[in-house]
DSSP file (Angstrom, degrees, kcal/mol; ACC not computed):
  #  RESIDUE AA STRUCTURE BP1 BP2  ACC     N-H-->O    O-->H-N    N-H-->O    O-->H-N    TCO  KAPPA ALPHA  PHI   PSI    X-CA   Y-CA   Z-CA
    1    1 A M     >        0   0    0      0, 0.0     4,-2.1     0, 0.0     5,-0.2   0.000 360.0 360.0 360.0 -40.8   82.6   95.2   64.0
    2    2 A K  H  >  +     0   0    0      1,-0.2     4,-2.2     2,-0.2     5,-0.1   0.902 360.0  49.5 -61.5 -41.2   85.5   97.1   65.7
    3    3 A S  H  > S+     0   0    0      2,-0.2     4,-2.3     1,-0.2    -1,-0.2   0.829 108.2  53.8 -69.4 -30.7   83.7   97.0   69.0
    4    4 A V  H  > S+     0   0    0      2,-0.2     4,-2.6     1,-0.2    -1,-0.2   0.925 110.0  47.0 -66.5 -44.6   83.0   93.2   68.7
    5    5 A V  H  X S+     0   0    0     -4,-2.1     4,-2.5     2,-0.2    -2,-0.2   0.917 112.5  49.9 -63.0 -43.8   86.7   92.6   68.1
    6    6 A T  H  X S+     0   0    0     -4,-2.2     4,-2.4     2,-0.2    -1,-0.2   0.917 111.6  48.5 -61.0 -44.1   87.7   94.8   71.0
    7    7 A T  H  X S+     0   0    0     -4,-2.3     4,-2.6     2,-0.2    -2,-0.2   0.921 111.6  49.0 -63.1 -45.3   85.3   93.0   73.3
    8    8 A V  H  X S+     0   0    0     -4,-2.6     4,-2.4     1,-0.2    -2,-0.2   0.912 112.4  48.5 -61.9 -43.4   86.5   89.6   72.2
    9    9 A L  H  X S+     0   0    0     -4,-2.5     4,-2.4     2,-0.2    -1,-0.2   0.905 111.5  49.9 -63.1 -41.4   90.1   90.6   72.8
   10   10 A L  H  X S+     0   0    0     -4,-2.4     4,-2.3     2,-0.2    -2,-0.2   0.918 111.1  48.3 -64.1 -44.6   89.3   92.0   76.2
   11   11 A I  H  X S+     0   0    0     -4,-2.6     4,-3.1     1,-0.2    -1,-0.2   0.918 113.1  48.3 -62.4 -43.2   87.5   88.9   77.3
   12   12 A G  H  X S+     0   0    0     -4,-2.4     4,-2.1     2,-0.2     6,-0.3   0.896 109.3  53.3 -62.7 -40.9   90.4   86.7   76.1
   13   13 A F  H  <>S+     0   0    0     -4,-2.4     5,-2.6     1,-0.2     6,-0.6   0.927 115.5  39.5 -59.4 -47.0   92.9   88.9   77.9
   14   14 A I  H ><5S+     0   0    0     -4,-2.3     3,-1.5     4,-0.2     5,-0.2   0.921 114.2  53.3 -70.6 -44.9   91.0   88.6   81.2
   15   15 A A  H 3<5S+     0   0    0     -4,-3.1    -2,-0.2     1,-0.3    -1,-0.2   0.835 110.4  47.2 -62.0 -34.2   90.2   84.9   80.7
   16   16 A F  T 3<5S-     0   0    0     -4,-2.1    -1,-0.3    -5,-0.2    -2,-0.2   0.139 123.4 -96.1-100.6  21.0   93.8   83.9   80.1
   17   17 A G  T X 5S+     0   0    0     -3,-1.5     3,-1.4     1,-0.1    -3,-0.2   0.529  83.3 129.6  88.4   5.7   95.3   85.8   83.0
   18   18 A G  T > < +     0   0    0     -5,-2.6     3,-1.4    -6,-0.3    -4,-0.2   0.804  69.5  63.0 -63.8 -28.0   96.4   88.9   81.2
   19   19 A A  T >> S+     0   0    0     -6,-0.6     3,-1.1     1,-0.3     4,-0.8   0.702  84.8  76.3 -70.1 -17.6   94.7   91.0   83.9
   20   20 A S  H <>  +     0   0    0     -3,-1.4     4,-1.2     1,-0.2    -1,-0.3   0.591  69.6  88.4 -71.5  -6.9   97.0   89.5   86.5
   21   21 A V  H <4 S+     0   0    0     -3,-1.4    -1,-0.2     1,-0.2    -2,-0.1   0.904 102.4  27.4 -54.5 -42.2   99.7   91.9   85.2
   22   22 A F  H X4 S+     0   0    0     -3,-1.1     3,-1.3    -4,-0.2     4,-0.3   0.640 108.2  72.5 -96.6 -15.9   98.5   94.5   87.6
   23   23 A S  H >< S+     0   0    0     -4,-0.8     3,-0.6     1,-0.3    -2,-0.2   0.752  90.4  62.0 -71.3 -20.7   97.1   92.2   90.3
   24   24 A G  T 3< S+     0   0    0     -4,-1.2    -1,-0.3     1,-0.2    -2,-0.1   0.439  82.5  82.3 -82.3   1.0  100.6   91.2   91.4
   25   25 A I  T X   +     0   0    0     -3,-1.3     3,-2.7    98,-0.1    96,-0.3   0.849  63.4  99.5 -75.8 -34.2  101.5   94.8   92.4
   26   26 A K  T <  S+     0   0    0     -3,-0.6    96,-0.2    -4,-0.3     3,-0.1  -0.289  91.1  21.3 -55.9 132.6   99.9   94.7   95.8
   27   27 A G  T 3  S+     0   0    0     94,-2.4    -1,-0.3     1,-0.3    95,-0.1   0.269  85.1 144.7  91.0 -11.7  102.6   94.0   98.4
   28   28 A L    <   +     0   0    0     -3,-2.7    93,-3.0    92,-0.1    -1,-0.3  -0.390  26.5 171.7 -57.6 133.1  105.4   95.2   96.2
   29   29 A S  E     +A  120   0A   0     91,-0.2     2,-0.3    -3,-0.1    91,-0.2  -0.936  13.0 131.9-144.2 166.2  107.9   96.9   98.4
   30   30 A G  E     -A  119   0A   0     89,-2.0    89,-2.7    -2,-0.3     2,-0.3  -0.964  39.7-101.0 177.9-164.6  111.3   98.4   98.3
   31   31 A S  E     +A  118   0A   0     -2,-0.3     2,-0.3    87,-0.3    87,-0.2  -0.963  44.3 121.8-143.3 160.1  113.4  101.4   99.3
   32   32 A G  E     -A  117   0A   0     85,-2.3    85,-3.2    -2,-0.3     2,-0.4  -0.956  56.0 -51.6 176.0-160.5  114.8  104.4   97.6
   33   33 A K  E     -A  116   0A   0     61,-0.5    63,-2.8    -2,-0.3    64,-1.6  -0.823  39.8-164.5-106.3 144.2  114.9  108.2   97.5
   34   34 A A  E     +Ab 115  97A   0     81,-2.7    81,-2.5    -2,-0.4    64,-0.2  -0.991   8.2 177.2-127.9 138.3  111.9  110.5   97.5
   35   35 A S  E     -Ab 114  98A   0     62,-2.2    64,-3.4    -2,-0.4     2,-0.3  -0.601  20.6-126.3-120.5-174.3  111.8  114.1   96.6
   36   36 A W  E     - b   0  99A   0     77,-0.6     2,-0.3    62,-0.3    64,-0.2  -0.946  10.8-159.5-136.6 158.7  108.9  116.5   96.4
   37   37 A Y  E     + b   0 100A   0     62,-2.1    64,-0.8    -2,-0.3    67,-0.1  -0.994  27.1 137.6-137.6 147.3  107.4  119.0   94.0
   38   38 A G    >>  +     0   0    0     -2,-0.3     3,-2.2    62,-0.2     4,-1.1   0.100  49.5  32.5-145.2-109.4  105.0  121.8   94.7
   39   39 A N  G >4 S+     0   0    0      1,-0.3     3,-0.6     2,-0.2    15,-0.1   0.765 111.7  53.4 -47.0 -47.9  104.4  125.4   93.8
   40   40 A Q  G 34 S+     0   0    0      1,-0.2    -1,-0.3     3,-0.0    -3,-0.0   0.704 117.9  37.8 -68.4 -18.0  105.5  125.5   90.2
   41   41 A F  G X4 S+     0   0    0     -3,-2.2     3,-2.3     3,-0.1    11,-0.3   0.529  84.0 124.0-107.0 -10.1  103.2  122.6   89.3
   42   42 A H  T << S+     0   0    0     -4,-1.1    11,-0.2    -3,-0.6     3,-0.1  -0.296  82.3  12.9 -56.7 126.8  100.2  123.4   91.5
   43   43 A G  T 3  S+     0   0    0      9,-3.1    -1,-0.3     1,-0.3     2,-0.2   0.395 102.7 115.7  88.0  -2.8   97.1  123.6   89.4
   44   44 A K  S <  S-     0   0    0     -3,-2.3     8,-3.5     8,-0.2    -1,-0.3  -0.645  73.2 -94.9 -98.4 158.1   98.6  122.0   86.3
   45   45 A K  B     -G   51   0B   0      6,-0.2     6,-0.2    -2,-0.2     2,-0.1  -0.446  34.6-144.2 -72.4 140.2   97.6  118.7   84.7
   46   46 A T    >   -     0   0    0      4,-3.4     3,-1.4    -2,-0.2    41,-0.2  -0.399  35.8 -93.5 -90.6 175.5   99.5  115.6   85.7
   47   47 A A  T 3  S+     0   0    0      1,-0.3    40,-0.2    -2,-0.1    -1,-0.1   0.777 127.3  55.8 -61.7 -26.8  100.3  112.7   83.3
   48   48 A S  T 3  S-     0   0    0     38,-1.4    -1,-0.3     2,-0.1    39,-0.1   0.614 120.3-108.8 -80.6 -11.9   97.1  111.0   84.5
   49   49 A G  S <  S+     0   0    0     -3,-1.4    -2,-0.1     1,-0.4    38,-0.1   0.235  79.1 128.7  99.4 -12.8   95.0  114.0   83.5
   50   50 A D        -     0   0    0     36,-0.3    -4,-3.4    -5,-0.1     2,-0.5  -0.362  67.3-110.6 -68.1 155.1   94.3  115.0   87.2
   51   51 A V  B     -G   45   0B   0     -6,-0.2    -6,-0.2    -3,-0.1     2,-0.2  -0.800  36.6-116.5 -86.5 127.5   95.0  118.6   88.2
   52   52 A Y        -     0   0    0     -8,-3.5    -9,-3.1    -2,-0.5     2,-0.5  -0.461  31.8-174.4 -68.3 129.1   98.0  118.6   90.6
   53   53 A N    >   -     0   0    0     -2,-0.2     3,-2.1   -11,-0.2     5,-0.2  -0.956  15.6-158.9-125.5 109.9   97.2  119.8   94.0
   54   54 A M  T 3  S+     0   0    0     -2,-0.5    48,-2.3     1,-0.3    49,-0.2   0.599  90.9  63.6 -66.4  -8.7  100.2  120.2   96.3
   55   55 A H  T 3  S+     0   0    0     46,-0.2    -1,-0.3    47,-0.1     2,-0.2   0.451  91.5  79.1 -94.1  -2.0   97.9  120.0   99.3
   56   56 A E  S <  S-     0   0    0     -3,-2.1     2,-1.3     1,-0.0    47,-0.6  -0.632  91.7-106.2-100.8 163.8   96.8  116.4   98.5
   57   57 A Y        +     0   0    0     -2,-0.2    27,-1.5    45,-0.2     2,-0.3  -0.700  67.4 134.1 -92.2  87.4   98.6  113.2   99.2
   58   58 A T  E     -c   84   0A   0     -2,-1.3    42,-2.4    25,-0.3     2,-0.3  -0.797  32.6-162.4-129.7 170.6   99.8  112.2   95.7
   59   59 A A  E     -cD  85  99A   0     25,-1.8    27,-2.3    -2,-0.3    28,-1.0  -0.988  17.0-130.5-152.3 158.4  103.0  111.0   94.1
   60   60 A A  E     +cD  87  98A   0     38,-2.9    38,-1.8    -2,-0.3     2,-0.3  -0.922  28.6 173.5-108.3 139.3  104.7  110.6   90.8
   61   61 A H        -     0   0    0     26,-2.0    28,-0.2    -2,-0.4    36,-0.1  -0.986  35.5-126.7-143.3 150.6  106.3  107.2   89.9
   62   62 A K  S    S+     0   0    0     34,-0.5    -1,-0.1    -2,-0.3    35,-0.1   0.857  98.0   0.7 -67.4 -36.8  107.9  106.1   86.7
   63   63 A T  S    S+     0   0    0     26,-0.1    -1,-0.1     2,-0.1     3,-0.1   0.639  90.2 113.2-132.0 -20.4  105.9  102.9   86.1
   64   64 A L  S    S-     0   0    0      1,-0.1    -3,-0.2     4,-0.0     3,-0.1  -0.309  75.0-101.1 -60.9 141.4  103.3  102.2   88.8
   65   65 A P    >   -     0   0    0      0, 0.0     3,-1.8     0, 0.0    20,-0.2  -0.281  42.1 -95.9 -62.0 146.0   99.7  102.4   87.4
   66   66 A F  T 3  S+     0   0    0      1,-0.2    20,-0.2    20,-0.1     3,-0.1  -0.356 112.6  34.2 -58.8 141.3   97.8  105.6   88.1
   67   67 A G  T 3  S+     0   0    0     18,-3.3    -1,-0.2     1,-0.3     2,-0.2   0.267  82.1 140.4  93.7 -10.8   95.5  105.2   91.1
   68   68 A T    <   -     0   0    0     -3,-1.8    17,-2.7    17,-0.3     2,-0.5  -0.460  45.7-140.9 -66.7 133.3   98.0  102.9   92.9
   69   69 A K  E     -E   84   0A   0     15,-0.2    53,-2.6    -2,-0.2    54,-0.9  -0.839  21.6-173.7 -98.9 134.3   98.1  103.6   96.6
   70   70 A V  E     -EF  83 121A   0     13,-2.6    13,-2.7    -2,-0.5     2,-0.6  -0.988  22.4-139.0-132.5 133.1  101.5  103.4   98.2
   71   71 A K  E     -EF  82 120A   0     49,-3.1    49,-1.8    -2,-0.4     2,-0.5  -0.835  23.6-165.1 -89.8 122.0  102.6  103.6  101.8
   72   72 A I  E     -EF  81 119A   0      9,-3.1     9,-2.0    -2,-0.6     2,-0.5  -0.935   3.6-168.8-111.2 126.7  105.8  105.7  102.0
   73   73 A T  E     -EF  80 118A   0     45,-3.0    45,-2.4    -2,-0.5     2,-0.5  -0.968  22.3-129.2-122.6 127.3  107.9  105.6  105.2
   74   74 A N  E  >  - F   0 117A   0      5,-2.9     4,-2.2    -2,-0.5    43,-0.2  -0.600  15.7-150.4 -70.3 120.9  110.8  107.9  106.1
   75   75 A Q  T  4 S+     0   0    0     41,-2.4    -1,-0.2    -2,-0.5    42,-0.1   0.798  90.7  53.5 -64.7 -28.9  113.7  105.7  107.1
   76   76 A K  T  4 S+     0   0    0     40,-0.5    -1,-0.2     1,-0.1    41,-0.1   0.884 126.1  15.2 -77.9 -39.8  115.1  108.3  109.4
   77   77 A N  T  4 S-     0   0    0     30,-0.2    -2,-0.2     2,-0.1    -1,-0.1   0.504  92.7-124.2-117.3  -5.2  112.1  109.1  111.6
   78   78 A G     <  +     0   0    0     -4,-2.2     2,-0.2     1,-0.3    -3,-0.1   0.467  58.7 145.6  78.0   1.1  109.6  106.2  110.9
   79   79 A K        -     0   0    0     28,-0.3    -5,-2.9    -5,-0.1     2,-0.3  -0.483  29.8-161.8 -74.8 143.9  106.8  108.5  109.8
   80   80 A S  E     - E   0  73A   0     -7,-0.2     2,-0.3    -2,-0.2    -7,-0.2  -0.876  15.1-176.0-127.2 157.4  104.5  107.2  107.1
   81   81 A V  E     - E   0  72A   0     -9,-2.0    -9,-3.1    -2,-0.3     2,-0.5  -0.986  22.2-132.6-146.5 147.8  102.0  108.6  104.6
   82   82 A I  E     - E   0  71A   0     -2,-0.3     2,-0.3   -11,-0.2   -11,-0.2  -0.916  31.0-178.8-105.0 126.9   99.7  106.9  102.1
   83   83 A V  E     - E   0  70A   0    -13,-2.7   -13,-2.6    -2,-0.5     2,-0.5  -0.819  23.7-132.4-121.8 159.9   99.8  108.5   98.6
   84   84 A E  E     -cE  58  69A   0    -27,-1.5   -25,-1.8    -2,-0.3     2,-0.5  -0.962  24.9-125.0-112.6 129.2   98.0  107.9   95.3
   85   85 A V  E     +c   59   0A   0    -17,-2.7   -18,-3.3    -2,-0.5   -17,-0.3  -0.596  48.2 146.4 -73.5 121.1  100.1  107.7   92.1
   86   86 A N  E     +     0   0A   0    -27,-2.3   -38,-1.4    -2,-0.5   -36,-0.3   0.232  56.7  45.1-137.9  12.1   98.7  110.2   89.6
   87   87 A D  E    S-c   60   0A   0    -28,-1.0   -26,-2.0   -40,-0.2     2,-0.3  -0.948  74.1-111.6-150.0 167.5  101.8  111.4   87.7
   88   88 A R        +     0   0    0     -2,-0.3   -26,-0.2   -28,-0.3     3,-0.1  -0.813  57.6  19.1-105.4 148.1  105.0  110.3   86.1
   89   89 A G        -     0   0    0     -2,-0.3     9,-0.2     1,-0.3     2,-0.1  -0.861  24.2-160.2 138.7-170.2  108.5  110.9   87.3
   90   90 A P        -     0   0    0      0, 0.0    -1,-0.3     0, 0.0     5,-0.1   0.667  35.7-160.9 -71.1 160.6  110.7  111.6   89.0
   91   91 A F        +     0   0    0     -2,-0.1     2,-0.5    -3,-0.1     3,-0.1   0.049  65.4  95.1-100.1  24.7  113.0  112.4   86.2
   92   92 A V  S >  S-     0   0    0      1,-0.1     3,-2.2     3,-0.1    -3,-0.0  -0.985  75.1-138.8-113.0 121.2  116.2  112.0   88.3
   93   93 A K  T 3  S+     0   0    0     -2,-0.5    -1,-0.1     1,-0.3    -2,-0.0   0.792  97.1  54.5 -52.6 -38.4  117.5  108.5   87.8
   94   94 A S  T 3  S+     0   0    0     -3,-0.1   -61,-0.5   -62,-0.1     2,-0.4   0.455  94.2  86.1 -81.3   0.1  118.4  107.9   91.5
   95   95 A R    <   -     0   0    0     -3,-2.2   -61,-0.2     1,-0.1    -3,-0.1  -0.824  51.0-170.2-109.4 143.5  114.9  108.8   92.8
   96   96 A E  S    S+     0   0    0    -63,-2.8   -34,-0.5    -2,-0.4     2,-0.3   0.816  71.3  19.9 -94.9 -38.8  112.0  106.4   93.2
   97   97 A F  E     -b   34   0A   0    -64,-1.6   -62,-2.2   -36,-0.1     2,-0.5  -0.973  50.6-153.3-136.6 146.8  109.1  108.9   94.0
   98   98 A D  E     -bD  35  60A   0    -38,-1.8   -38,-2.9    -2,-0.3   -62,-0.3  -0.994  30.2-159.2-109.9 118.9  108.2  112.5   93.7
   99   99 A L  E     -bD  36  59A   0    -64,-3.4   -62,-2.1    -2,-0.5   -40,-0.2  -0.668  21.2-104.9 -97.8 152.9  105.8  113.3   96.5
  100  100 A S  E  >  -b   37   0A   0    -42,-2.4     4,-2.6    -2,-0.3     5,-0.3  -0.315  39.3-106.2 -64.2 160.4  103.3  116.2   96.7
  101  101 A R  H  > S+     0   0    0    -64,-0.8     4,-2.6     1,-0.2     5,-0.2   0.909 120.8  50.6 -57.0 -43.8  104.4  118.9   99.1
  102  102 A A  H  > S+     0   0    0    -48,-2.3     4,-1.4   -46,-0.4    -1,-0.2   0.916 111.5  47.0 -62.5 -44.3  101.7  117.8  101.6
  103  103 A A  H  > S+     0   0    0    -47,-0.6     4,-0.9     2,-0.2     3,-0.2   0.927 114.3  46.5 -64.9 -45.1  102.8  114.2  101.5
  104  104 A F  H >X S+     0   0    0     -4,-2.6     4,-2.2     1,-0.2     3,-1.0   0.918 110.2  53.6 -63.1 -43.1  106.5  115.0  101.9
  105  105 A S  H 3< S+     0   0    0     -4,-2.6    -1,-0.2    -5,-0.3    -2,-0.2   0.793 101.0  62.1 -62.8 -28.3  105.7  117.5  104.7
  106  106 A E  H 3< S+     0   0    0     -4,-1.4    -1,-0.3    -3,-0.2    -2,-0.2   0.814 120.2  21.9 -66.6 -30.5  103.9  114.7  106.6
  107  107 A I  H << S+     0   0    0     -3,-1.0   -28,-0.3    -4,-0.9     2,-0.3   0.535 130.1   7.5-117.2  -9.7  107.0  112.6  106.8
  108  108 A G  S  < S-     0   0    0     -4,-2.2     2,-0.5    -5,-0.1    -1,-0.1  -0.937  79.8 -81.5-159.3 179.3  109.9  115.0  106.4
  109  109 A N    >>  -     0   0    0     -2,-0.3     3,-2.1     1,-0.1     4,-0.6  -0.826  27.9-142.8 -96.1 125.2  111.1  118.6  106.2
  110  110 A T  T 34 S+     0   0    0     -2,-0.5     3,-0.4     1,-0.3    -1,-0.1   0.702  97.9  70.8 -61.8 -18.6  110.7  120.1  102.7
  111  111 A N  T 34 S+     0   0    0      1,-0.2    -1,-0.3     2,-0.1     3,-0.1   0.783  91.2  59.1 -66.9 -25.0  114.0  122.0  103.4
  112  112 A S  T <4 S-     0   0    0     -3,-2.1     2,-1.8     1,-0.1    -1,-0.2   0.803  85.5-163.8 -75.9 -27.5  115.8  118.6  103.1
  113  113 A G     <  +     0   0    0     -4,-0.6   -77,-0.6    -3,-0.4     2,-0.4  -0.195  65.1  41.5  79.4 -48.4  114.6  118.1   99.5
  114  114 A V  E     +A   35   0A   0     -2,-1.8     2,-0.3   -79,-0.2   -79,-0.2  -0.998  65.0 179.5-136.9 136.2  115.3  114.4   99.3
  115  115 A I  E     -A   34   0A   0    -81,-2.5   -81,-2.7    -2,-0.4     2,-0.4  -0.929  32.3-110.4-132.4 158.6  114.9  111.6  101.9
  116  116 A S  E     +A   33   0A   0     -2,-0.3   -41,-2.4   -83,-0.2   -40,-0.5  -0.761  46.2 178.8 -86.4 131.5  115.5  107.9  102.1
  117  117 A V  E     -AF  32  74A   0    -85,-3.2   -85,-2.3    -2,-0.4     2,-0.4  -0.908  30.8-141.8-134.0 158.2  112.2  106.0  102.2
  118  118 A D  E     -AF  31  73A   0    -45,-2.4   -45,-3.0    -2,-0.3     2,-0.3  -0.888  29.1-165.5-107.2 149.1  110.7  102.5  102.3
  119  119 A Y  E     -AF  30  72A   0    -89,-2.7   -89,-2.0    -2,-0.4     2,-0.3  -0.981  15.3-174.5-139.3 152.5  107.6  101.9  100.2
  120  120 A E  E     -AF  29  71A   0    -49,-1.8   -49,-3.1    -2,-0.3     2,-0.4  -0.969  25.8-129.4-145.4 128.2  104.9   99.3  100.0
  121  121 A V  E     - F   0  70A   0    -93,-3.0   -94,-2.4    -2,-0.3   -51,-0.2  -0.637  22.8-175.0 -74.0 128.6  102.0   99.1   97.5
  122  122 A I              0   0    0    -53,-2.6   -52,-0.2    -2,-0.4    -1,-0.1   0.469 360.0 360.0-110.1  -3.4   98.8   98.7   99.4
  123  123 A N              0   0    0    -54,-0.9   -97,-0.3   -98,-0.1   -98,-0.1   0.344 360.0 360.0-145.6 360.0   96.3   98.2   96.6
């Protein structure tokens, strides 16, 4: 009985447009600050359940759904990287993204710690 109720609710949710909550994310864009995180979290579980690998192109964001792909562009040099959101954060109010070490290194110098970026959700 429980699975029947769940199925009916799911069908209703989709039929009446509830699924569009996440479909409107593609094309979302903005600007903000991005930092990076690396060694101390390497090999540990992320909020999504994935194991964090600082050598992959991933990111933490406060609200974007896990699996969302985002193009991050360094405002200063124009370099871009595409990351997949698999964690929550950053936990500093003024920052929009925490990038993996590899992703940050692709567009900036890790010695700088924080950079100004533009971002666009691509899926």
